[in-house]
VMD Tcl script that builds the backbone (N, CA, C; Angstrom):
set m [mol new atoms 447]
animate dup $m
set s [atomselect $m all]
$s set {name element resname resid chain x y z} {
  {N N MET 1 A -20.285 16.318 9.670}
  {CA C MET 1 A -20.393 16.352 8.541}
  {C C MET 1 A -20.049 15.334 7.899}
  {N N SER 2 A -20.421 14.919 6.492}
  {CA C SER 2 A -20.201 13.679 5.755}
  {C C SER 2 A -18.812 13.771 4.257}
  {N N PRO 3 A -18.187 13.084 4.718}
  {CA C PRO 3 A -16.947 13.717 3.539}
  {C C PRO 3 A -17.794 13.567 2.397}
  {N N GLU 4 A -16.997 14.221 1.388}
  {CA C GLU 4 A -17.309 14.430 -0.093}
  {C C GLU 4 A -16.965 13.339 -0.715}
  {N N LYS 5 A -18.223 13.071 -1.520}
  {CA C LYS 5 A -18.037 11.927 -2.374}
  {C C LYS 5 A -16.875 12.418 -3.564}
  {N N PRO 6 A -16.499 11.192 -3.655}
  {CA C PRO 6 A -15.185 10.739 -4.664}
  {C C PRO 6 A -15.858 11.324 -6.374}
  {N N ILE 7 A -15.100 12.680 -6.968}
  {CA C ILE 7 A -15.352 13.116 -7.931}
  {C C ILE 7 A -15.370 11.909 -9.145}
  {N N PRO 8 A -16.409 11.826 -9.744}
  {CA C PRO 8 A -16.255 11.034 -11.045}
  {C C PRO 8 A -15.002 11.178 -12.177}
  {N N GLN 9 A -14.573 10.237 -12.695}
  {CA C GLN 9 A -13.705 10.739 -13.998}
  {C C GLN 9 A -14.072 11.079 -15.234}
  {N N HIS 10 A -15.303 11.097 -15.263}
  {CA C HIS 10 A -16.077 11.234 -16.743}
  {C C HIS 10 A -16.460 12.866 -16.082}
  {N N ALA 11 A -16.483 13.173 -14.915}
  {CA C ALA 11 A -16.667 14.568 -14.851}
  {C C ALA 11 A -15.610 15.554 -14.556}
  {N N ILE 12 A -14.348 14.976 -14.005}
  {CA C ILE 12 A -12.910 15.504 -14.110}
  {C C ILE 12 A -12.812 15.601 -15.503}
  {N N ALA 13 A -12.690 14.601 -17.025}
  {CA C ALA 13 A -12.456 15.251 -18.059}
  {C C ALA 13 A -13.712 16.084 -18.937}
  {N N LEU 14 A -14.777 15.888 -18.304}
  {CA C LEU 14 A -15.835 17.105 -18.531}
  {C C LEU 14 A -14.989 18.545 -17.977}
  {N N ALA 15 A -14.890 18.538 -16.988}
  {CA C ALA 15 A -14.876 19.882 -16.702}
  {C C ALA 15 A -13.231 20.221 -17.502}
  {N N ASP 16 A -12.064 19.447 -17.652}
  {CA C ASP 16 A -11.308 19.948 -18.084}
  {C C ASP 16 A -11.029 20.659 -19.489}
  {N N GLU 17 A -12.159 19.414 -20.380}
  {CA C GLU 17 A -12.633 20.183 -21.803}
  {C C GLU 17 A -13.352 21.640 -21.668}
  {N N LEU 18 A -14.209 21.488 -20.815}
  {CA C LEU 18 A -14.780 22.532 -21.037}
  {C C LEU 18 A -14.022 23.719 -20.110}
  {N N ARG 19 A -13.079 23.664 -19.106}
  {CA C ARG 19 A -12.013 24.548 -18.843}
  {C C ARG 19 A -11.737 25.064 -19.826}
  {N N VAL 20 A -10.850 24.669 -20.369}
  {CA C VAL 20 A -9.965 24.822 -21.847}
  {C C VAL 20 A -11.060 25.561 -22.594}
  {N N ALA 21 A -12.084 24.715 -23.010}
  {CA C ALA 21 A -12.519 25.354 -24.240}
  {C C ALA 21 A -13.150 26.844 -23.826}
  {N N LEU 22 A -13.997 27.220 -22.593}
  {CA C LEU 22 A -13.974 28.600 -22.254}
  {C C LEU 22 A -12.974 29.284 -22.269}
  {N N HIS 23 A -12.128 28.784 -21.947}
  {CA C HIS 23 A -11.134 29.606 -22.082}
  {C C HIS 23 A -10.787 30.225 -23.129}
  {N N HIS 24 A -10.612 29.908 -24.137}
  {CA C HIS 24 A -10.098 29.882 -25.533}
  {C C HIS 24 A -11.672 30.793 -26.049}
  {N N VAL 25 A -12.403 30.742 -25.460}
  {CA C VAL 25 A -14.184 31.468 -26.426}
  {C C VAL 25 A -13.766 32.740 -25.635}
  {N N PHE 26 A -13.161 32.925 -24.329}
  {CA C PHE 26 A -13.021 34.294 -23.476}
  {C C PHE 26 A -12.354 35.108 -24.032}
  {N N ARG 27 A -11.061 34.464 -24.070}
  {CA C ARG 27 A -9.777 34.979 -24.933}
  {C C ARG 27 A -9.982 35.621 -26.073}
  {N N ARG 28 A -10.893 35.044 -26.614}
  {CA C ARG 28 A -10.945 35.996 -28.359}
  {C C ARG 28 A -12.264 36.529 -27.946}
  {N N ILE 29 A -13.092 36.115 -27.337}
  {CA C ILE 29 A -13.938 37.698 -26.808}
  {C C ILE 29 A -13.335 39.233 -26.477}
  {N N ARG 30 A -12.262 38.699 -26.110}
  {CA C ARG 30 A -11.416 39.949 -25.557}
  {C C ARG 30 A -10.463 40.683 -26.121}
  {N N GLN 31 A -9.845 39.430 -27.029}
  {CA C GLN 31 A -9.427 39.949 -28.162}
  {C C GLN 31 A -9.848 40.935 -29.370}
  {N N GLU 32 A -11.146 40.513 -29.341}
  {CA C GLU 32 A -12.230 41.374 -30.084}
  {C C GLU 32 A -12.436 42.503 -29.847}
  {N N SER 33 A -12.708 42.856 -28.277}
  {CA C SER 33 A -12.460 44.376 -27.747}
  {C C SER 33 A -11.346 44.767 -27.813}
  {N N ASP 34 A -10.510 44.248 -27.869}
  {CA C ASP 34 A -9.057 44.653 -28.097}
  {C C ASP 34 A -8.949 45.395 -29.303}
  {N N ASN 35 A -9.386 45.429 -30.100}
  {CA C ASN 35 A -9.294 45.899 -31.586}
  {C C ASN 35 A -10.363 47.081 -31.435}
  {N N ASP 36 A -11.355 47.641 -29.914}
  {CA C ASP 36 A -11.670 48.973 -29.926}
  {C C ASP 36 A -11.029 49.937 -30.231}
  {N N PRO 37 A -11.911 51.127 -30.888}
  {CA C PRO 37 A -11.228 52.624 -30.787}
  {C C PRO 37 A -10.760 52.942 -29.324}
  {N N SER 38 A -11.599 52.497 -28.157}
  {CA C SER 38 A -11.075 53.215 -27.153}
  {C C SER 38 A -9.705 53.493 -26.875}
  {N N GLY 39 A -8.756 52.571 -27.203}
  {CA C GLY 39 A -7.397 52.190 -26.465}
  {C C GLY 39 A -7.702 51.978 -24.625}
  {N N LEU 40 A -8.405 51.587 -24.361}
  {CA C LEU 40 A -8.551 51.166 -23.013}
  {C C LEU 40 A -7.519 49.766 -22.546}
  {N N THR 41 A -7.374 49.710 -21.402}
  {CA C THR 41 A -6.314 48.046 -20.566}
  {C C THR 41 A -7.821 47.218 -20.683}
  {N N LEU 42 A -7.381 46.084 -20.448}
  {CA C LEU 42 A -7.915 45.091 -20.085}
  {C C LEU 42 A -8.866 45.755 -18.406}
  {N N GLN 43 A -7.672 45.950 -17.548}
  {CA C GLN 43 A -8.141 46.323 -16.428}
  {C C GLN 43 A -9.504 47.674 -16.295}
  {N N GLN 44 A -8.829 47.877 -17.646}
  {CA C GLN 44 A -10.349 49.714 -17.312}
  {C C GLN 44 A -11.455 49.144 -17.777}
  {N N LYS 45 A -11.476 48.418 -18.901}
  {CA C LYS 45 A -12.740 47.810 -19.587}
  {C C LYS 45 A -13.766 46.628 -18.074}
  {N N MET 46 A -12.502 46.004 -17.245}
  {CA C MET 46 A -13.498 45.343 -16.508}
  {C C MET 46 A -13.762 46.568 -15.005}
  {N N LEU 47 A -13.055 47.554 -15.229}
  {CA C LEU 47 A -13.390 48.320 -14.036}
  {C C LEU 47 A -14.590 48.853 -14.692}
  {N N LEU 48 A -14.758 49.695 -15.619}
  {CA C LEU 48 A -16.203 50.070 -15.786}
  {C C LEU 48 A -17.257 49.042 -16.168}
  {N N SER 49 A -17.015 47.801 -16.214}
  {CA C SER 49 A -17.889 47.096 -16.554}
  {C C SER 49 A -18.588 46.680 -15.133}
  {N N THR 50 A -17.312 46.870 -13.894}
  {CA C THR 50 A -17.945 46.380 -12.319}
  {C C THR 50 A -18.624 47.642 -11.966}
  {N N ILE 51 A -18.334 48.919 -12.207}
  {CA C ILE 51 A -19.143 50.006 -11.715}
  {C C ILE 51 A -20.125 50.202 -12.692}
  {N N SER 52 A -20.407 50.413 -13.848}
  {CA C SER 52 A -21.677 49.482 -14.636}
  {C C SER 52 A -22.839 48.899 -13.540}
  {N N LEU 53 A -22.473 47.411 -13.661}
  {CA C LEU 53 A -23.059 46.852 -12.178}
  {C C LEU 53 A -23.467 46.955 -11.078}
  {N N HIS 54 A -22.454 48.066 -9.933}
  {CA C HIS 54 A -22.401 48.686 -9.177}
  {C C HIS 54 A -22.410 50.105 -8.952}
  {N N PRO 55 A -23.424 51.007 -9.404}
  {CA C PRO 55 A -23.307 52.382 -9.444}
  {C C PRO 55 A -23.494 52.694 -8.239}
  {N N GLY 56 A -22.179 53.472 -8.118}
  {CA C GLY 56 A -22.454 54.357 -6.799}
  {C C GLY 56 A -21.214 53.375 -5.506}
  {N N ILE 57 A -20.500 52.572 -6.095}
  {CA C ILE 57 A -19.603 51.670 -5.405}
  {C C ILE 57 A -18.711 52.402 -5.090}
  {N N GLY 58 A -18.039 52.489 -3.689}
  {CA C GLY 58 A -16.984 53.511 -3.228}
  {C C GLY 58 A -15.120 52.850 -3.912}
  {N N VAL 59 A -14.557 53.469 -3.884}
  {CA C VAL 59 A -13.151 53.339 -4.394}
  {C C VAL 59 A -12.670 51.656 -3.536}
  {N N ALA 60 A -13.157 52.369 -2.027}
  {CA C ALA 60 A -12.230 51.045 -1.462}
  {C C ALA 60 A -12.740 49.957 -1.797}
  {N N GLU 61 A -14.371 49.723 -1.580}
  {CA C GLU 61 A -14.920 48.481 -1.952}
  {C C GLU 61 A -14.737 48.152 -3.306}
  {N N LEU 62 A -14.448 49.051 -4.625}
  {CA C LEU 62 A -14.624 48.383 -5.947}
  {C C LEU 62 A -12.449 47.507 -5.513}
  {N N ALA 63 A -11.809 48.281 -4.450}
  {CA C ALA 63 A -10.614 47.551 -4.899}
  {C C ALA 63 A -10.907 46.254 -4.032}
  {N N ARG 64 A -11.380 46.314 -2.964}
  {CA C ARG 64 A -11.565 44.744 -2.646}
  {C C ARG 64 A -12.107 44.070 -3.522}
  {N N MET 65 A -13.089 44.023 -3.925}
  {CA C MET 65 A -13.750 43.657 -5.124}
  {C C MET 65 A -13.266 42.880 -5.991}
  {N N GLU 66 A -12.089 43.699 -6.924}
  {CA C GLU 66 A -11.382 43.337 -7.754}
  {C C GLU 66 A -9.764 42.785 -7.361}
  {N N LYS 67 A -9.322 43.038 -5.698}
  {CA C LYS 67 A -8.248 42.653 -5.364}
  {C C LYS 67 A -7.273 43.496 -5.713}
  {N N LEU 68 A -7.483 44.634 -5.527}
  {CA C LEU 68 A -6.449 45.975 -5.600}
  {C C LEU 68 A -6.340 46.587 -4.474}
  {N N ARG 69 A -5.122 46.764 -4.449}
  {CA C ARG 69 A -4.462 48.200 -3.433}
  {C C ARG 69 A -5.265 49.456 -3.565}
  {N N GLY 70 A -5.449 50.115 -2.691}
  {CA C GLY 70 A -6.311 51.540 -2.466}
  {C C GLY 70 A -5.607 51.965 -3.499}
  {N N PRO 71 A -4.398 52.505 -3.108}
  {CA C PRO 71 A -3.535 53.270 -3.715}
  {C C PRO 71 A -3.573 53.218 -5.778}
  {N N THR 72 A -3.528 52.214 -5.861}
  {CA C THR 72 A -3.496 51.292 -7.075}
  {C C THR 72 A -5.242 51.371 -8.004}
  {N N MET 73 A -6.071 51.091 -7.278}
  {CA C MET 73 A -7.477 51.746 -7.340}
  {C C MET 73 A -7.344 52.865 -7.478}
  {N N SER 74 A -7.189 53.853 -6.972}
  {CA C SER 74 A -6.898 55.438 -6.970}
  {C C SER 74 A -6.710 56.033 -8.234}
  {N N GLY 75 A -5.452 55.148 -8.793}
  {CA C GLY 75 A -4.786 56.123 -9.728}
  {C C GLY 75 A -5.500 55.286 -10.904}
  {N N HIS 76 A -5.860 54.250 -11.090}
  {CA C HIS 76 A -6.999 53.504 -11.941}
  {C C HIS 76 A -8.195 54.750 -12.266}
  {N N ILE 77 A -8.835 54.886 -10.893}
  {CA C ILE 77 A -10.137 55.744 -11.052}
  {C C ILE 77 A -9.902 56.917 -11.519}
  {N N LYS 78 A -8.372 57.594 -11.319}
  {CA C LYS 78 A -8.262 58.976 -11.709}
  {C C LYS 78 A -8.104 59.285 -13.127}
  {N N ALA 79 A -7.544 58.192 -13.569}
  {CA C ALA 79 A -7.197 57.951 -15.266}
  {C C ALA 79 A -8.834 57.557 -15.816}
  {N N LEU 80 A -9.940 57.126 -15.444}
  {CA C LEU 80 A -10.712 56.713 -15.711}
  {C C LEU 80 A -11.324 58.094 -16.000}
  {N N GLU 81 A -11.699 59.014 -14.562}
  {CA C GLU 81 A -12.072 60.365 -14.678}
  {C C GLU 81 A -11.864 61.155 -15.638}
  {N N ALA 82 A -9.846 61.176 -15.926}
  {CA C ALA 82 A -9.416 62.133 -16.470}
  {C C ALA 82 A -9.787 61.750 -18.290}
  {N N LEU 83 A -10.480 60.575 -18.103}
  {CA C LEU 83 A -10.649 59.890 -19.500}
  {C C LEU 83 A -12.387 60.708 -19.799}
  {N N ASP 84 A -12.855 61.065 -18.870}
  {CA C ASP 84 A -14.350 61.367 -18.775}
  {C C ASP 84 A -15.647 59.889 -19.023}
  {N N LEU 85 A -14.688 59.210 -18.022}
  {CA C LEU 85 A -15.382 57.639 -18.370}
  {C C LEU 85 A -16.026 57.515 -17.413}
  {N N VAL 86 A -15.880 58.116 -16.192}
  {CA C VAL 86 A -16.110 57.612 -14.694}
  {C C VAL 86 A -16.650 58.869 -13.914}
  {N N ARG 87 A -17.184 59.223 -13.067}
  {CA C ARG 87 A -17.392 60.247 -12.430}
  {C C ARG 87 A -17.541 59.883 -10.974}
  {N N ARG 88 A -17.365 61.043 -9.535}
  {CA C ARG 88 A -17.866 60.659 -8.220}
  {C C ARG 88 A -18.921 61.206 -8.082}
  {N N ASP 89 A -20.084 60.359 -7.441}
  {CA C ASP 89 A -21.327 60.729 -7.202}
  {C C ASP 89 A -21.005 61.700 -5.820}
  {N N ALA 90 A -21.850 62.451 -5.497}
  {CA C ALA 90 A -22.055 63.390 -4.492}
  {C C ALA 90 A -21.489 62.697 -2.947}
  {N N PRO 91 A -21.306 63.415 -2.347}
  {CA C PRO 91 A -20.538 62.650 -1.068}
  {C C PRO 91 A -21.663 62.109 -0.271}
  {N N ASP 92 A -21.432 60.800 0.682}
  {CA C ASP 92 A -22.332 59.996 1.151}
  {C C ASP 92 A -22.778 60.823 2.412}
  {N N PRO 93 A -23.963 61.165 2.545}
  {CA C PRO 93 A -24.410 62.177 4.230}
  {C C PRO 93 A -23.566 61.190 4.817}
  {N N GLU 94 A -23.793 60.502 5.076}
  {CA C GLU 94 A -23.296 59.764 6.748}
  {C C GLU 94 A -21.828 59.849 6.595}
  {N N ASP 95 A -21.528 59.592 5.953}
  {CA C ASP 95 A -19.489 58.954 5.763}
  {C C ASP 95 A -19.306 60.674 4.785}
  {N N ARG 96 A -18.898 61.334 4.893}
  {CA C ARG 96 A -18.536 62.687 3.866}
  {C C ARG 96 A -17.247 62.346 2.862}
  {N N ARG 97 A -16.330 61.166 3.623}
  {CA C ARG 97 A -15.148 60.977 2.782}
  {C C ARG 97 A -15.195 60.159 1.678}
  {N N ARG 98 A -16.939 59.722 1.742}
  {CA C ARG 98 A -16.606 58.523 0.868}
  {C C ARG 98 A -18.146 58.824 -0.368}
  {N N SER 99 A -17.453 58.909 -1.823}
  {CA C SER 99 A -18.671 59.260 -2.542}
  {C C SER 99 A -18.034 58.157 -3.625}
  {N N GLY 100 A -19.516 57.389 -4.290}
  {CA C GLY 100 A -19.492 56.311 -4.908}
  {C C GLY 100 A -19.721 56.799 -6.550}
  {N N LEU 101 A -18.815 56.088 -7.317}
  {CA C LEU 101 A -18.452 55.984 -8.403}
  {C C LEU 101 A -19.127 55.999 -9.895}
  {N N LEU 102 A -19.602 56.513 -10.814}
  {CA C LEU 102 A -20.792 56.474 -11.587}
  {C C LEU 102 A -20.094 56.803 -12.904}
  {N N LEU 103 A -20.844 55.881 -13.568}
  {CA C LEU 103 A -20.223 56.104 -14.930}
  {C C LEU 103 A -20.778 57.541 -15.850}
  {N N THR 104 A -20.015 57.944 -16.831}
  {CA C THR 104 A -20.351 59.198 -17.489}
  {C C THR 104 A -21.262 58.790 -18.746}
  {N N LYS 105 A -22.038 59.882 -18.920}
  {CA C LYS 105 A -22.525 59.356 -20.552}
  {C C LYS 105 A -21.782 58.973 -21.549}
  {N N HIS 106 A -20.113 59.428 -21.356}
  {CA C HIS 106 A -19.296 58.768 -22.517}
  {C C HIS 106 A -19.040 57.297 -21.894}
  {N N GLY 107 A -18.484 57.312 -20.674}
  {CA C GLY 107 A -18.446 56.174 -20.036}
  {C C GLY 107 A -19.535 54.740 -20.530}
  {N N THR 108 A -20.838 55.097 -19.981}
  {CA C THR 108 A -21.712 54.098 -21.040}
  {C C THR 108 A -21.625 53.888 -21.820}
  {N N THR 109 A -21.498 54.964 -23.254}
  {CA C THR 109 A -21.406 54.783 -24.341}
  {C C THR 109 A -20.071 53.972 -24.726}
  {N N VAL 110 A -18.865 54.251 -24.192}
  {CA C VAL 110 A -17.698 53.368 -24.602}
  {C C VAL 110 A -17.899 52.025 -24.211}
  {N N LEU 111 A -18.512 51.796 -22.749}
  {CA C LEU 111 A -18.770 50.431 -22.279}
  {C C LEU 111 A -19.596 49.623 -23.433}
  {N N GLU 112 A -20.841 49.863 -23.637}
  {CA C GLU 112 A -21.586 49.774 -24.718}
  {C C GLU 112 A -21.484 49.169 -25.914}
  {N N ASP 113 A -20.054 49.983 -26.319}
  {CA C ASP 113 A -19.188 49.852 -27.924}
  {C C ASP 113 A -18.809 48.465 -27.540}
  {N N ILE 114 A -18.047 47.922 -26.534}
  {CA C ILE 114 A -16.951 47.433 -25.884}
  {C C ILE 114 A -18.086 45.964 -25.681}
  {N N ARG 115 A -18.912 45.942 -25.295}
  {CA C ARG 115 A -19.740 44.886 -25.010}
  {C C ARG 115 A -20.910 44.348 -26.538}
  {N N THR 116 A -20.868 45.470 -27.448}
  {CA C THR 116 A -21.820 45.337 -28.856}
  {C C THR 116 A -20.846 44.671 -29.513}
  {N N ARG 117 A -19.210 45.097 -29.133}
  {CA C ARG 117 A -18.203 44.563 -30.313}
  {C C ARG 117 A -18.150 42.994 -30.013}
  {N N ARG 118 A -18.184 42.265 -28.513}
  {CA C ARG 118 A -18.358 41.173 -28.065}
  {C C ARG 118 A -19.329 40.544 -28.533}
  {N N ARG 119 A -20.210 41.053 -28.155}
  {CA C ARG 119 A -21.828 39.956 -28.525}
  {C C ARG 119 A -21.478 40.012 -30.242}
  {N N ASP 120 A -21.550 40.915 -30.971}
  {CA C ASP 120 A -21.555 40.748 -32.506}
  {C C ASP 120 A -20.567 39.979 -33.099}
  {N N TRP 121 A -19.431 39.207 -32.766}
  {CA C TRP 121 A -18.269 38.624 -32.855}
  {C C TRP 121 A -18.829 37.105 -32.431}
  {N N LEU 122 A -19.187 37.102 -31.134}
  {CA C LEU 122 A -19.741 35.934 -30.803}
  {C C LEU 122 A -21.204 35.178 -31.572}
  {N N ALA 123 A -21.771 36.272 -32.255}
  {CA C ALA 123 A -23.069 36.140 -32.439}
  {C C ALA 123 A -22.521 35.473 -34.451}
  {N N ARG 124 A -21.687 35.799 -34.461}
  {CA C ARG 124 A -20.873 35.945 -36.219}
  {C C ARG 124 A -20.716 34.234 -36.023}
  {N N LYS 125 A -20.209 34.199 -35.139}
  {CA C LYS 125 A -19.735 32.647 -34.706}
  {C C LYS 125 A -20.987 31.740 -34.780}
  {N N LEU 126 A -21.591 32.198 -34.043}
  {CA C LEU 126 A -23.111 31.234 -33.302}
  {C C LEU 126 A -23.679 30.915 -34.741}
  {N N ALA 127 A -23.923 32.075 -35.668}
  {CA C ALA 127 A -24.397 32.154 -36.994}
  {C C ALA 127 A -24.055 31.068 -37.992}
  {N N GLN 128 A -22.888 30.570 -37.382}
  {CA C GLN 128 A -21.730 29.828 -38.359}
  {C C GLN 128 A -22.084 27.938 -38.103}
  {N N LEU 129 A -22.584 28.066 -37.050}
  {CA C LEU 129 A -22.577 26.535 -36.699}
  {C C LEU 129 A -24.461 25.980 -37.353}
  {N N PRO 130 A -24.089 24.711 -37.470}
  {CA C PRO 130 A -24.923 23.688 -38.007}
  {C C PRO 130 A -26.632 23.993 -36.816}
  {N N PRO 131 A -27.719 24.462 -37.319}
  {CA C PRO 131 A -28.429 23.921 -36.539}
  {C C PRO 131 A -28.620 23.871 -35.436}
  {N N GLU 132 A -28.259 21.746 -35.506}
  {CA C GLU 132 A -28.124 20.882 -34.414}
  {C C GLU 132 A -26.922 21.497 -33.306}
  {N N GLY 133 A -25.871 22.094 -33.937}
  {CA C GLY 133 A -25.015 22.543 -33.086}
  {C C GLY 133 A -25.577 23.932 -32.054}
  {N N ALA 134 A -26.338 24.908 -32.918}
  {CA C ALA 134 A -26.878 25.793 -31.962}
  {C C ALA 134 A -27.652 25.557 -30.756}
  {N N ALA 135 A -28.825 24.437 -31.729}
  {CA C ALA 135 A -29.785 23.946 -30.348}
  {C C ALA 135 A -28.853 23.689 -29.130}
  {N N ALA 136 A -27.593 22.805 -29.523}
  {CA C ALA 136 A -26.764 21.951 -28.510}
  {C C ALA 136 A -26.534 22.879 -27.289}
  {N N LEU 137 A -25.957 23.935 -27.897}
  {CA C LEU 137 A -25.354 24.883 -27.104}
  {C C LEU 137 A -26.686 25.807 -26.413}
  {N N ARG 138 A -27.720 25.893 -26.729}
  {CA C ARG 138 A -28.744 26.396 -26.286}
  {C C ARG 138 A -29.368 25.726 -24.984}
  {N N ASN 139 A -29.085 24.301 -25.153}
  {CA C ASN 139 A -29.502 23.850 -24.096}
  {C C ASN 139 A -28.553 23.125 -22.963}
  {N N ALA 140 A -27.131 23.511 -23.474}
  {CA C ALA 140 A -26.154 23.190 -22.802}
  {C C ALA 140 A -26.500 24.896 -21.225}
  {N N LEU 141 A -27.081 25.754 -22.343}
  {CA C LEU 141 A -26.990 27.075 -21.477}
  {C C LEU 141 A -27.532 27.064 -19.578}
  {N N VAL 142 A -28.389 26.158 -20.176}
  {CA C VAL 142 A -29.413 25.663 -18.751}
  {C C VAL 142 A -28.283 25.394 -17.570}
  {N N TYR 143 A -27.574 24.178 -18.235}
  {CA C TYR 143 A -26.666 23.502 -17.193}
  {C C TYR 143 A -25.481 24.771 -16.637}
  {N N LEU 144 A -25.009 25.603 -17.217}
  {CA C LEU 144 A -24.235 26.389 -17.269}
  {C C LEU 144 A -24.347 27.615 -16.754}
  {N N ASN 145 A -25.530 28.109 -16.819}
  {CA C ASN 145 A -26.259 28.601 -15.659}
  {C C ASN 145 A -26.561 28.115 -14.242}
  {N N GLU 146 A -26.685 27.228 -14.214}
  {CA C GLU 146 A -26.590 26.540 -13.044}
  {C C GLU 146 A -25.808 26.363 -12.397}
  {N N ILE 147 A -24.681 25.927 -13.235}
  {CA C ILE 147 A -23.245 25.920 -12.176}
  {C C ILE 147 A -22.504 27.048 -11.727}
  {N N GLY 148 A -22.859 28.564 -12.705}
  {CA C GLY 148 A -22.766 29.482 -12.135}
  {C C GLY 148 A -23.211 29.969 -11.246}
  {N N GLU 149 A -24.649 29.636 -11.057}
  {CA C GLU 149 A -25.228 30.009 -9.690}
  {C C GLU 149 A -24.847 29.501 -8.088}
}
mol reanalyze $m
mol bondsrecalc $m
mol representation Tube
mol addrep $m
């Protein structure tokens, strides 16, 4: 196994600048959905999003994925069920103790509203950029997606 090459100073500086910029953008996007009428916590919004991306996920698997204890996750799920945002699917035929989690119609609507608010805030900000700024961001997306993979 060959040793890792040292990281060039210009890459470290760019990483620092990008991390700070992304942090500010993500914080502003989250703040925008804080104004939504759902009254959900950031944790509840994140759980709705994760369940929507992994329909049928079990509570234990969701807890592992979100790095929460099982009882803590159970409490979150009960709260989401009480708000009619999440429901349990029919029990797994191979393990009757396990039932997957699904968004309800209301949960899907609430999540779509949150996502729309966030997207629209970002779109308004992007629309204010000069054409060359928008083009630069569009070009940067290729590389940002490459980094994220």
